[in-house]
ZADO-1210 file (C-alpha; in nm, 4 decimals, padded with zeros to 6 digits):
<atoms>
<atom x="01.8751" y="00.8799" z="-03.6272" code="UNK" pos="1"/>
<atom x="01.8975" y="00.4965" z="-03.5923" code="UNK" pos="2"/>
<atom x="01.9033" y="00.3289" z="-03.2407" code="UNK" pos="3"/>
<atom x="02.1547" y="00.0703" z="-03.1802" code="UNK" pos="4"/>
<atom x="01.8897" y="-00.1854" z="-03.0587" code="UNK" pos="5"/>
<atom x="01.7010" y="-00.1579" z="-03.3898" code="UNK" pos="6"/>
<atom x="02.0308" y="-00.3076" z="-03.5647" code="UNK" pos="7"/>
<atom x="02.0620" y="-00.6418" z="-03.4242" code="UNK" pos="8"/>
<atom x="02.4413" y="-00.7824" z="-03.4349" code="UNK" pos="9"/>
<atom x="02.5284" y="-01.0041" z="-03.7129" code="UNK" pos="10"/>
<atom x="02.6433" y="-01.2641" z="-03.4828" code="UNK" pos="11"/>
<atom x="02.3423" y="-01.2815" z="-03.2894" code="UNK" pos="12"/>
<atom x="02.1378" y="-01.3364" z="-03.6058" code="UNK" pos="13"/>
<atom x="02.3675" y="-01.6014" z="-03.7159" code="UNK" pos="14"/>
<atom x="02.3280" y="-01.7827" z="-03.3735" code="UNK" pos="15"/>
<atom x="01.9583" y="-01.7337" z="-03.3985" code="UNK" pos="16"/>
<atom x="01.9428" y="-01.8945" z="-03.7568" code="UNK" pos="17"/>
<atom x="02.1868" y="-02.1893" z="-03.6348" code="UNK" pos="18"/>
<atom x="01.9600" y="-02.2713" z="-03.3471" code="UNK" pos="19"/>
<atom x="01.6323" y="-02.2708" z="-03.5491" code="UNK" pos="20"/>
<atom x="01.8122" y="-02.4862" z="-03.7821" code="UNK" pos="21"/>
<atom x="01.9391" y="-02.7253" z="-03.5052" code="UNK" pos="22"/>
<atom x="01.5813" y="-02.7518" z="-03.3719" code="UNK" pos="23"/>
<atom x="01.4110" y="-02.8386" z="-03.7027" code="UNK" pos="24"/>
<atom x="01.6979" y="-03.0994" z="-03.7730" code="UNK" pos="25"/>
<atom x="01.6352" y="-03.2435" z="-03.4401" code="UNK" pos="26"/>
<atom x="01.2471" y="-03.2445" z="-03.4748" code="UNK" pos="27"/>
<atom x="01.3169" y="-03.4299" z="-03.8141" code="UNK" pos="28"/>
<atom x="01.5370" y="-03.6884" z="-03.6547" code="UNK" pos="29"/>
<atom x="01.2960" y="-03.7364" z="-03.3627" code="UNK" pos="30"/>
<atom x="01.0067" y="-03.7871" z="-03.6057" code="UNK" pos="31"/>
<atom x="01.2042" y="-04.0423" z="-03.8147" code="UNK" pos="32"/>
<atom x="01.3318" y="-04.2563" z="-03.5356" code="UNK" pos="33"/>
<atom x="01.0370" y="-04.2396" z="-03.2862" code="UNK" pos="34"/>
<atom x="00.8352" y="-04.5541" z="-03.3104" code="UNK" pos="35"/>
<atom x="00.4713" y="-04.5083" z="-03.2331" code="UNK" pos="36"/>
<atom x="00.2420" y="-04.8389" z="-03.1714" code="UNK" pos="37"/>
<atom x="-00.0955" y="-04.8531" z="-03.3026" code="UNK" pos="38"/>
<atom x="-00.3215" y="-05.0681" z="-03.1032" code="UNK" pos="39"/>
<atom x="-00.6668" y="-05.1928" z="-03.1742" code="UNK" pos="40"/>
<atom x="-00.9048" y="-05.2391" z="-02.8552" code="UNK" pos="41"/>
<atom x="-01.0898" y="-05.5441" z="-02.8003" code="UNK" pos="42"/>
<atom x="-01.3169" y="-05.5935" z="-02.4910" code="UNK" pos="43"/>
<atom x="-01.3928" y="-05.9580" z="-02.3734" code="UNK" pos="44"/>
<atom x="-01.3343" y="-06.2302" z="-02.1049" code="UNK" pos="45"/>
<atom x="-01.1623" y="-06.5398" z="-02.0580" code="UNK" pos="46"/>
<atom x="-01.3256" y="-06.8309" z="-02.2131" code="UNK" pos="47"/>
<atom x="-01.2599" y="-07.1856" z="-02.3192" code="UNK" pos="48"/>
<atom x="-01.1437" y="-07.2391" z="-02.6811" code="UNK" pos="49"/>
<atom x="-01.3694" y="-07.5345" z="-02.7032" code="UNK" pos="50"/>
<atom x="-01.7101" y="-07.5909" z="-02.6297" code="UNK" pos="51"/>
<atom x="-01.8535" y="-07.6922" z="-02.2990" code="UNK" pos="52"/>
<atom x="-02.0185" y="-08.0519" z="-02.2565" code="UNK" pos="53"/>
<atom x="-02.3693" y="-08.0378" z="-02.1213" code="UNK" pos="54"/>
<atom x="-02.4657" y="-08.3367" z="-01.8766" code="UNK" pos="55"/>
<atom x="-02.8543" y="-08.3451" z="-01.8914" code="UNK" pos="56"/>
<atom x="-03.0890" y="-08.5234" z="-01.6766" code="UNK" pos="57"/>
<atom x="-03.1829" y="-08.8545" z="-01.8550" code="UNK" pos="58"/>
<atom x="-03.5274" y="-08.8730" z="-01.7015" code="UNK" pos="59"/>
<atom x="-03.7582" y="-08.6601" z="-01.4947" code="UNK" pos="60"/>
<atom x="-03.7298" y="-08.6838" z="-01.1070" code="UNK" pos="61"/>
<atom x="-03.6268" y="-08.5111" z="-00.7838" code="UNK" pos="62"/>
<atom x="-03.2493" y="-08.4653" z="-00.7379" code="UNK" pos="63"/>
<atom x="-03.1332" y="-08.6547" z="-00.4125" code="UNK" pos="64"/>
<atom x="-02.7528" y="-08.6065" z="-00.4152" code="UNK" pos="65"/>
<atom x="-02.5185" y="-08.3388" z="-00.5475" code="UNK" pos="66"/>
<atom x="-02.1707" y="-08.3382" z="-00.4556" code="UNK" pos="67"/>
<atom x="-01.9878" y="-08.0635" z="-00.7044" code="UNK" pos="68"/>
<atom x="-01.8572" y="-07.7414" z="-00.6883" code="UNK" pos="69"/>
<atom x="-01.8048" y="-07.4793" z="-00.9580" code="UNK" pos="70"/>
<atom x="-01.4495" y="-07.5224" z="-01.1086" code="UNK" pos="71"/>
<atom x="-01.4289" y="-07.8546" z="-00.8948" code="UNK" pos="72"/>
<atom x="-01.2120" y="-08.1280" z="-01.0825" code="UNK" pos="73"/>
<atom x="-01.4091" y="-08.4412" z="-01.2020" code="UNK" pos="74"/>
<atom x="-01.2588" y="-08.7458" z="-01.3577" code="UNK" pos="75"/>
<atom x="-01.4612" y="-08.9388" z="-01.6089" code="UNK" pos="76"/>
<atom x="-01.7129" y="-09.2028" z="-01.4465" code="UNK" pos="77"/>
<atom x="-01.7117" y="-08.9953" z="-01.1312" code="UNK" pos="78"/>
<atom x="-02.0716" y="-08.9691" z="-00.9716" code="UNK" pos="79"/>
<atom x="-02.1890" y="-08.6104" z="-01.0185" code="UNK" pos="80"/>
<atom x="-02.5501" y="-08.6536" z="-00.8734" code="UNK" pos="81"/>
<atom x="-02.8275" y="-08.8859" z="-00.8202" code="UNK" pos="82"/>
<atom x="-03.2199" y="-08.8513" z="-00.9527" code="UNK" pos="83"/>
<atom x="-03.4970" y="-09.0337" z="-00.7724" code="UNK" pos="84"/>
<atom x="-03.7258" y="-09.1285" z="-01.0492" code="UNK" pos="85"/>
<atom x="-04.0336" y="-09.1915" z="-00.8391" code="UNK" pos="86"/>
<atom x="-04.3440" y="-09.2519" z="-01.0833" code="UNK" pos="87"/>
<atom x="-04.1360" y="-09.3242" z="-01.4045" code="UNK" pos="88"/>
<atom x="-04.3133" y="-09.6313" z="-01.5666" code="UNK" pos="89"/>
<atom x="-04.1234" y="-09.8753" z="-01.7782" code="UNK" pos="90"/>
<atom x="-04.3135" y="-09.7230" z="-02.0765" code="UNK" pos="91"/>
<atom x="-04.1436" y="-09.3771" z="-01.9626" code="UNK" pos="92"/>
<atom x="-03.8248" y="-09.5057" z="-01.9411" code="UNK" pos="93"/>
<atom x="-03.8260" y="-09.6846" z="-02.2726" code="UNK" pos="94"/>
<atom x="-03.9487" y="-09.3725" z="-02.4375" code="UNK" pos="95"/>
<atom x="-03.6702" y="-09.1833" z="-02.2831" code="UNK" pos="96"/>
<atom x="-03.4260" y="-09.4532" z="-02.4088" code="UNK" pos="97"/>
<atom x="-03.5478" y="-09.4368" z="-02.7653" code="UNK" pos="98"/>
<atom x="-03.5284" y="-09.0401" z="-02.7502" code="UNK" pos="99"/>
<atom x="-03.1515" y="-09.0532" z="-02.6326" code="UNK" pos="100"/>
<atom x="-03.0949" y="-09.3054" z="-02.9407" code="UNK" pos="101"/>
<atom x="-03.2522" y="-09.0941" z="-03.1890" code="UNK" pos="102"/>
<atom x="-03.0544" y="-08.8017" z="-03.0531" code="UNK" pos="103"/>
<atom x="-02.7279" y="-09.0231" z="-03.0984" code="UNK" pos="104"/>
<atom x="-02.8493" y="-09.1022" z="-03.4484" code="UNK" pos="105"/>
<atom x="-02.8974" y="-08.7508" z="-03.5224" code="UNK" pos="106"/>
<atom x="-02.5754" y="-08.6549" z="-03.4143" code="UNK" pos="107"/>
<atom x="-02.3812" y="-08.9188" z="-03.5857" code="UNK" pos="108"/>
<atom x="-02.5095" y="-08.7983" z="-03.8988" code="UNK" pos="109"/>
<atom x="-02.4061" y="-08.4440" z="-03.8206" code="UNK" pos="110"/>
<atom x="-02.0652" y="-08.5966" z="-03.7157" code="UNK" pos="111"/>
<atom x="-02.0360" y="-08.7228" z="-04.0787" code="UNK" pos="112"/>
<atom x="-02.1242" y="-08.3989" z="-04.2384" code="UNK" pos="113"/>
<atom x="-01.8785" y="-08.2267" z="-03.9963" code="UNK" pos="114"/>
<atom x="-01.6201" y="-08.4444" z="-04.0817" code="UNK" pos="115"/>
<atom x="-01.6645" y="-08.3818" z="-04.4674" code="UNK" pos="116"/>
<atom x="-01.6960" y="-08.0277" z="-04.4136" code="UNK" pos="117"/>
<atom x="-01.3489" y="-08.0217" z="-04.2179" code="UNK" pos="118"/>
<atom x="-01.1840" y="-08.2145" z="-04.4989" code="UNK" pos="119"/>
<atom x="-01.3070" y="-07.9378" z="-04.7573" code="UNK" pos="120"/>
<atom x="-01.2027" y="-07.6716" z="-04.5108" code="UNK" pos="121"/>
<atom x="-00.8695" y="-07.8030" z="-04.4779" code="UNK" pos="122"/>
<atom x="-00.8388" y="-07.8406" z="-04.8578" code="UNK" pos="123"/>
<atom x="-00.9400" y="-07.4507" z="-04.9367" code="UNK" pos="124"/>
<atom x="-00.6942" y="-07.3590" z="-04.6270" code="UNK" pos="125"/>
<atom x="-00.3894" y="-07.5311" z="-04.7904" code="UNK" pos="126"/>
<atom x="-00.4906" y="-07.3923" z="-05.1252" code="UNK" pos="127"/>
<atom x="-00.5458" y="-07.0312" z="-04.9973" code="UNK" pos="128"/>
<atom x="-00.2144" y="-07.0517" z="-04.8173" code="UNK" pos="129"/>
<atom x="-00.0176" y="-07.1669" z="-05.1680" code="UNK" pos="130"/>
<atom x="-00.2073" y="-06.8671" z="-05.3405" code="UNK" pos="131"/>
<atom x="-00.1059" y="-06.6135" z="-05.0673" code="UNK" pos="132"/>
<atom x="00.2417" y="-06.7270" z="-05.0507" code="UNK" pos="133"/>
<atom x="00.2603" y="-06.6997" z="-05.4407" code="UNK" pos="134"/>
<atom x="00.0965" y="-06.3596" z="-05.4527" code="UNK" pos="135"/>
<atom x="-00.2299" y="-06.4806" z="-05.5884" code="UNK" pos="136"/>
<atom x="-00.4737" y="-06.3819" z="-05.3329" code="UNK" pos="137"/>
<atom x="-00.5024" y="-06.1585" z="-05.0361" code="UNK" pos="138"/>
<atom x="-00.3947" y="-06.1959" z="-04.6696" code="UNK" pos="139"/>
<atom x="-00.7869" y="-06.1479" z="-04.5540" code="UNK" pos="140"/>
<atom x="-00.8810" y="-06.4602" z="-04.8013" code="UNK" pos="141"/>
<atom x="-00.6126" y="-06.6634" z="-04.6300" code="UNK" pos="142"/>
<atom x="-00.6994" y="-06.5687" z="-04.2944" code="UNK" pos="143"/>
<atom x="-01.0792" y="-06.6095" z="-04.3722" code="UNK" pos="144"/>
<atom x="-00.9852" y="-06.9831" z="-04.4784" code="UNK" pos="145"/>
<atom x="-00.7860" y="-07.0533" z="-04.1734" code="UNK" pos="146"/>
<atom x="-01.0662" y="-06.9099" z="-03.9511" code="UNK" pos="147"/>
<atom x="-01.3256" y="-07.1245" z="-04.1182" code="UNK" pos="148"/>
<atom x="-01.0924" y="-07.4271" z="-04.0673" code="UNK" pos="149"/>
<atom x="-01.0569" y="-07.3667" z="-03.6956" code="UNK" pos="150"/>
<atom x="-01.4568" y="-07.3163" z="-03.6641" code="UNK" pos="151"/>
<atom x="-01.4733" y="-07.6933" z="-03.8584" code="UNK" pos="152"/>
<atom x="-01.2433" y="-07.8276" z="-03.5981" code="UNK" pos="153"/>
<atom x="-01.4417" y="-07.6973" z="-03.3011" code="UNK" pos="154"/>
<atom x="-01.7574" y="-07.8143" z="-03.4519" code="UNK" pos="155"/>
<atom x="-01.6351" y="-08.1408" z="-03.4879" code="UNK" pos="156"/>
<atom x="-01.5039" y="-08.1749" z="-03.1477" code="UNK" pos="157"/>
<atom x="-01.8304" y="-08.0172" z="-03.0162" code="UNK" pos="158"/>
<atom x="-02.0455" y="-08.2808" z="-03.2015" code="UNK" pos="159"/>
<atom x="-01.8105" y="-08.5484" z="-03.0790" code="UNK" pos="160"/>
<atom x="-01.8388" y="-08.4672" z="-02.7004" code="UNK" pos="161"/>
<atom x="-02.2040" y="-08.4672" z="-02.7399" code="UNK" pos="162"/>
<atom x="-02.2205" y="-08.8005" z="-02.8562" code="UNK" pos="163"/>
<atom x="-01.9977" y="-08.9108" z="-02.5672" code="UNK" pos="164"/>
<atom x="-02.2312" y="-08.7426" z="-02.3219" code="UNK" pos="165"/>
<atom x="-02.5663" y="-08.9076" z="-02.4816" code="UNK" pos="166"/>
<atom x="-02.3917" y="-09.2438" z="-02.4838" code="UNK" pos="167"/>
<atom x="-02.3068" y="-09.2099" z="-02.1257" code="UNK" pos="168"/>
<atom x="-02.6523" y="-09.1042" z="-02.0513" code="UNK" pos="169"/>
<atom x="-02.7572" y="-09.4244" z="-02.2270" code="UNK" pos="170"/>
<atom x="-02.5173" y="-09.6358" z="-02.0077" code="UNK" pos="171"/>
<atom x="-02.6898" y="-09.4928" z="-01.6925" code="UNK" pos="172"/>
<atom x="-03.0446" y="-09.5011" z="-01.8151" code="UNK" pos="173"/>
<atom x="-03.2444" y="-09.8137" z="-01.6806" code="UNK" pos="174"/>
<atom x="-03.5208" y="-09.8736" z="-01.4807" code="UNK" pos="175"/>
<atom x="-03.4096" y="-09.8349" z="-01.1344" code="UNK" pos="176"/>
<atom x="-03.5485" y="-09.5752" z="-00.9055" code="UNK" pos="177"/>
<atom x="-03.2358" y="-09.4007" z="-00.8499" code="UNK" pos="178"/>
<atom x="-03.0493" y="-09.2762" z="-01.1475" code="UNK" pos="179"/>
<atom x="-02.6787" y="-09.2181" z="-01.1189" code="UNK" pos="180"/>
<atom x="-02.5088" y="-08.9272" z="-01.3166" code="UNK" pos="181"/>
<atom x="-02.1400" y="-08.9582" z="-01.3951" code="UNK" pos="182"/>
<atom x="-01.8966" y="-08.7489" z="-01.5723" code="UNK" pos="183"/>
<atom x="-01.8551" y="-08.8480" z="-01.9492" code="UNK" pos="184"/>
<atom x="-01.5052" y="-08.6774" z="-01.9460" code="UNK" pos="185"/>
<atom x="-01.2065" y="-08.5557" z="-01.7249" code="UNK" pos="186"/>
<atom x="-01.2455" y="-08.1752" z="-01.6735" code="UNK" pos="187"/>
<atom x="-01.3719" y="-07.9268" z="-01.4527" code="UNK" pos="188"/>
<atom x="-01.7198" y="-07.8102" z="-01.3614" code="UNK" pos="189"/>
<atom x="-01.7823" y="-07.4736" z="-01.5291" code="UNK" pos="190"/>
<atom x="-02.1477" y="-07.4183" z="-01.4910" code="UNK" pos="191"/>
<atom x="-02.3594" y="-07.5852" z="-01.2186" code="UNK" pos="192"/>
<atom x="-02.7487" y="-07.5476" z="-01.2839" code="UNK" pos="193"/>
<atom x="-02.8572" y="-07.7562" z="-00.9927" code="UNK" pos="194"/>
<atom x="-02.6563" y="-07.6857" z="-00.6625" code="UNK" pos="195"/>
<atom x="-02.8864" y="-07.8395" z="-00.4025" code="UNK" pos="196"/>
<atom x="-03.0855" y="-08.1884" z="-00.3384" code="UNK" pos="197"/>
<atom x="-03.4524" y="-08.1802" z="-00.3599" code="UNK" pos="198"/>
<atom x="-03.4578" y="-07.9920" z="-00.6925" code="UNK" pos="199"/>
<atom x="-03.7237" y="-08.1333" z="-00.9441" code="UNK" pos="200"/>
<atom x="-03.5771" y="-08.1846" z="-01.2903" code="UNK" pos="201"/>
<atom x="-03.7004" y="-08.2711" z="-01.6237" code="UNK" pos="202"/>
<atom x="-03.5887" y="-08.5048" z="-01.8978" code="UNK" pos="203"/>
<atom x="-03.3100" y="-08.3287" z="-02.0902" code="UNK" pos="204"/>
<atom x="-03.2764" y="-08.0314" z="-01.8500" code="UNK" pos="205"/>
<atom x="-02.9319" y="-07.9186" z="-01.8106" code="UNK" pos="206"/>
<atom x="-02.7514" y="-07.9986" z="-01.4808" code="UNK" pos="207"/>
<atom x="-02.4132" y="-07.8868" z="-01.5293" code="UNK" pos="208"/>
<atom x="-02.1456" y="-07.8107" z="-01.7842" code="UNK" pos="209"/>
<atom x="-01.8135" y="-07.9610" z="-01.8009" code="UNK" pos="210"/>
<atom x="-01.5146" y="-07.7926" z="-01.9382" code="UNK" pos="211"/>
<atom x="-01.2899" y="-08.1107" z="-02.0844" code="UNK" pos="212"/>
<atom x="-00.9370" y="-08.1628" z="-01.9588" code="UNK" pos="213"/>
<atom x="-00.6749" y="-08.0028" z="-02.1937" code="UNK" pos="214"/>
<atom x="-00.9245" y="-07.7701" z="-02.3413" code="UNK" pos="215"/>
<atom x="-00.7250" y="-07.4010" z="-02.3441" code="UNK" pos="216"/>
<atom x="-00.8627" y="-07.0890" z="-02.2347" code="UNK" pos="217"/>
<atom x="-00.8487" y="-06.8124" z="-02.4502" code="UNK" pos="218"/>
<atom x="-00.9212" y="-06.4456" z="-02.4217" code="UNK" pos="219"/>
<atom x="-01.2348" y="-06.3991" z="-02.6612" code="UNK" pos="220"/>
<atom x="-01.3674" y="-06.0606" z="-02.7378" code="UNK" pos="221"/>
<atom x="-01.5373" y="-05.8314" z="-02.9871" code="UNK" pos="222"/>
<atom x="-01.3716" y="-05.5416" z="-03.1909" code="UNK" pos="223"/>
<atom x="-01.5780" y="-05.2720" z="-03.3662" code="UNK" pos="224"/>
<atom x="-01.6224" y="-05.2946" z="-03.7528" code="UNK" pos="225"/>
<atom x="-01.4040" y="-04.9798" z="-03.7832" code="UNK" pos="226"/>
<atom x="-01.1225" y="-05.1246" z="-03.6058" code="UNK" pos="227"/>
<atom x="-01.0988" y="-05.4563" z="-03.8058" code="UNK" pos="228"/>
<atom x="-00.8304" y="-05.3614" z="-04.0187" code="UNK" pos="229"/>
<atom x="-00.6085" y="-05.3161" z="-03.7288" code="UNK" pos="230"/>
<atom x="-00.6454" y="-05.6752" z="-03.5935" code="UNK" pos="231"/>
<atom x="-00.4164" y="-05.9371" z="-03.7867" code="UNK" pos="232"/>
<atom x="-00.3692" y="-06.2961" z="-03.6871" code="UNK" pos="233"/>
<atom x="-00.0273" y="-06.3679" z="-03.5239" code="UNK" pos="234"/>
<atom x="-00.0239" y="-06.0064" z="-03.3981" code="UNK" pos="235"/>
<atom x="00.1148" y="-05.9641" z="-03.0354" code="UNK" pos="236"/>
<atom x="-00.1607" y="-05.8629" z="-02.7649" code="UNK" pos="237"/>
<atom x="-00.1494" y="-05.7338" z="-02.4031" code="UNK" pos="238"/>
<atom x="-00.4652" y="-05.7982" z="-02.1812" code="UNK" pos="239"/>
<atom x="-00.5546" y="-05.5816" z="-01.8874" code="UNK" pos="240"/>
<atom x="-00.7851" y="-05.7511" z="-01.6481" code="UNK" pos="241"/>
<atom x="-01.0850" y="-05.5523" z="-01.4463" code="UNK" pos="242"/>
<atom x="-01.0251" y="-05.7749" z="-01.1444" code="UNK" pos="243"/>
<atom x="-00.6371" y="-05.6983" z="-01.1530" code="UNK" pos="244"/>
<atom x="-00.5671" y="-05.3434" z="-01.1947" code="UNK" pos="245"/>
<atom x="-00.2838" y="-05.2822" z="-01.4451" code="UNK" pos="246"/>
<atom x="-00.0900" y="-05.0431" z="-01.2200" code="UNK" pos="247"/>
<atom x="-00.0537" y="-05.2877" z="-00.9657" code="UNK" pos="248"/>
<atom x="-00.0438" y="-05.6187" z="-01.1362" code="UNK" pos="249"/>
<atom x="00.0648" y="-05.5369" z="-01.5067" code="UNK" pos="250"/>
<atom x="-00.0877" y="-05.7098" z="-01.8061" code="UNK" pos="251"/>
<atom x="-00.1106" y="-06.0871" z="-01.9636" code="UNK" pos="252"/>
<atom x="00.0686" y="-06.1278" z="-02.2888" code="UNK" pos="253"/>
<atom x="-00.0485" y="-06.3408" z="-02.5946" code="UNK" pos="254"/>
<atom x="-00.1112" y="-06.3360" z="-02.9843" code="UNK" pos="255"/>
<atom x="-00.4199" y="-06.3142" z="-03.1724" code="UNK" pos="256"/>
<atom x="-00.5375" y="-06.6664" z="-03.2786" code="UNK" pos="257"/>
<atom x="-00.8136" y="-06.5776" z="-03.5163" code="UNK" pos="258"/>
<atom x="-01.0790" y="-06.3412" z="-03.6295" code="UNK" pos="259"/>
<atom x="-01.4176" y="-06.3991" z="-03.7331" code="UNK" pos="260"/>
<atom x="-01.4777" y="-06.3790" z="-04.1185" code="UNK" pos="261"/>
<atom x="-01.8341" y="-06.2124" z="-04.0449" code="UNK" pos="262"/>
<atom x="-01.9836" y="-05.9554" z="-03.8241" code="UNK" pos="263"/>
<atom x="-02.2621" y="-06.0103" z="-03.5594" code="UNK" pos="264"/>
<atom x="-02.4745" y="-05.7392" z="-03.3776" code="UNK" pos="265"/>
<atom x="-02.3824" y="-05.6846" z="-03.0261" code="UNK" pos="266"/>
<atom x="-02.6870" y="-05.6067" z="-02.8148" code="UNK" pos="267"/>
<atom x="-02.4470" y="-05.4443" z="-02.5186" code="UNK" pos="268"/>
<atom x="-02.2967" y="-05.2002" z="-02.8061" code="UNK" pos="269"/>
<atom x="-02.6855" y="-05.1318" z="-02.9066" code="UNK" pos="270"/>
<atom x="-02.6597" y="-05.3435" z="-03.2217" code="UNK" pos="271"/>
<atom x="-02.3313" y="-05.2207" z="-03.3386" code="UNK" pos="272"/>
<atom x="-02.1340" y="-05.4622" z="-03.5811" code="UNK" pos="273"/>
<atom x="-01.8403" y="-05.6508" z="-03.4553" code="UNK" pos="274"/>
<atom x="-01.5981" y="-05.9082" z="-03.5071" code="UNK" pos="275"/>
<atom x="-01.5152" y="-06.1796" z="-03.2705" code="UNK" pos="276"/>
<atom x="-01.1319" y="-06.2011" z="-03.1738" code="UNK" pos="277"/>
<atom x="-00.9681" y="-06.4852" z="-03.0026" code="UNK" pos="278"/>
<atom x="-00.6379" y="-06.4146" z="-02.8321" code="UNK" pos="279"/>
<atom x="-00.4400" y="-06.6759" z="-02.6694" code="UNK" pos="280"/>
<atom x="-00.2341" y="-06.6004" z="-02.3676" code="UNK" pos="281"/>
<atom x="00.1259" y="-06.7140" z="-02.2775" code="UNK" pos="282"/>
<atom x="00.0347" y="-06.7600" z="-01.9113" code="UNK" pos="283"/>
<atom x="-00.2934" y="-06.7772" z="-01.6938" code="UNK" pos="284"/>
<atom x="-00.0782" y="-06.6201" z="-01.4034" code="UNK" pos="285"/>
<atom x="-00.0550" y="-06.2352" z="-01.3561" code="UNK" pos="286"/>
<atom x="00.1915" y="-06.1730" z="-01.0705" code="UNK" pos="287"/>
<atom x="00.1002" y="-06.4387" z="-00.7990" code="UNK" pos="288"/>
<atom x="-00.2631" y="-06.4224" z="-00.9004" code="UNK" pos="289"/>
<atom x="-00.4392" y="-06.6988" z="-01.1242" code="UNK" pos="290"/>
<atom x="-00.6619" y="-06.5833" z="-01.4125" code="UNK" pos="291"/>
<atom x="-01.0014" y="-06.7560" z="-01.3728" code="UNK" pos="292"/>
<atom x="-01.2604" y="-06.8356" z="-01.6543" code="UNK" pos="293"/>
<atom x="-01.5232" y="-06.5644" z="-01.7067" code="UNK" pos="294"/>
<atom x="-01.2898" y="-06.2719" z="-01.5775" code="UNK" pos="295"/>
<atom x="-01.3537" y="-05.9645" z="-01.7804" code="UNK" pos="296"/>
<atom x="-01.0828" y="-05.7287" z="-01.9630" code="UNK" pos="297"/>
<atom x="-00.9585" y="-05.5165" z="-02.2443" code="UNK" pos="298"/>
<atom x="-00.7120" y="-05.6387" z="-02.4856" code="UNK" pos="299"/>
<atom x="-00.4595" y="-05.4270" z="-02.6979" code="UNK" pos="300"/>
<atom x="-00.3723" y="-05.5882" z="-03.0052" code="UNK" pos="301"/>
<atom x="-00.0844" y="-05.4305" z="-03.1625" code="UNK" pos="302"/>
<atom x="-00.1572" y="-05.3411" z="-03.5473" code="UNK" pos="303"/>
<atom x="00.1674" y="-05.1774" z="-03.6254" code="UNK" pos="304"/>
<atom x="00.4618" y="-04.9721" z="-03.5446" code="UNK" pos="305"/>
<atom x="00.5252" y="-04.6516" z="-03.7537" code="UNK" pos="306"/>
<atom x="00.7643" y="-04.3679" z="-03.7013" code="UNK" pos="307"/>
<atom x="00.5776" y="-04.0048" z="-03.6250" code="UNK" pos="308"/>
<atom x="00.7362" y="-03.8941" z="-03.9715" code="UNK" pos="309"/>
<atom x="00.5417" y="-04.1828" z="-04.1487" code="UNK" pos="310"/>
<atom x="00.2384" y="-04.1009" z="-04.0064" code="UNK" pos="311"/>
<atom x="00.2359" y="-03.7492" z="-04.1024" code="UNK" pos="312"/>
<atom x="00.3415" y="-03.8544" z="-04.4560" code="UNK" pos="313"/>
<atom x="00.0359" y="-04.0815" z="-04.4525" code="UNK" pos="314"/>
<atom x="-00.1655" y="-03.7910" z="-04.3575" code="UNK" pos="315"/>
<atom x="-00.0302" y="-03.5880" z="-04.6132" code="UNK" pos="316"/>
<atom x="-00.1105" y="-03.8222" z="-04.8818" code="UNK" pos="317"/>
<atom x="-00.4843" y="-03.8742" z="-04.7709" code="UNK" pos="318"/>
<atom x="-00.3998" y="-04.2259" z="-04.6324" code="UNK" pos="319"/>
<atom x="-00.5176" y="-04.3605" z="-04.3021" code="UNK" pos="320"/>
<atom x="-00.2229" y="-04.3595" z="-04.0782" code="UNK" pos="321"/>
<atom x="-00.3875" y="-04.5872" z="-03.8360" code="UNK" pos="322"/>
<atom x="-00.4309" y="-04.8797" z="-04.1032" code="UNK" pos="323"/>
</atoms>
């Protein structure tokens, strides 16, 4: 004898089948339409895009006046500090002058080489762009040429600033007892090594570092070697700052400006190989707060957007879905 519950009603079976088919279709539609964003994580801090200009002591002595504050604005020619050079003979002063002149000549030779290198890097970058647009070379080769060009420009700017600083020191170097240290350029005091009068300094000792006016601030950080394929120049990025929690202040938006062509070993990560990444920010404001140089954070650089179905298909084919 067959019980009635052992034979499901045909209508119930059809409804169950249709329901299962609808669920499968809905799952496929969701997987086909839902976009999943793939990010690369970059840890770093806000830093100047260019290099800082070092202001050094032209001779040994005792600092008698310091009227500076970190991140304070200074104008070219503004008095920064005074050094009492008691005990410095004319021979010592002349020796210091010759030393500065030798440094200027050395930097001028380096400047000539940097200009030649910049011309060559610019030629290679243009050539690689044309080859990449024509499909004759890889994007990585083009990005590497672009990064090399940017580094050559920064090197030229750094040497030019160093020469300006040395010449400014020559102008203030004389046989007077008190030597005035003046700002070589407009900018802000980024690092202040001597904060109080009475400190003894030696020839060539760094007194402060100036961030020149107009030099942009960028988020500079590091990405692990395995994450490098995800980072592309021009990709959108967002930065969350340690000092301003994401939940309260949100994030800063920007784009990836460049990636170093080679790796470096970072001690903070136990010698792991990393690439340096520069991210330009749309604004240095987050809410009502100002982001200051040196502030640390973590950036997420957008690698790609893929559907869940595409990621699953990559996995089926044995392709890394995150690259």
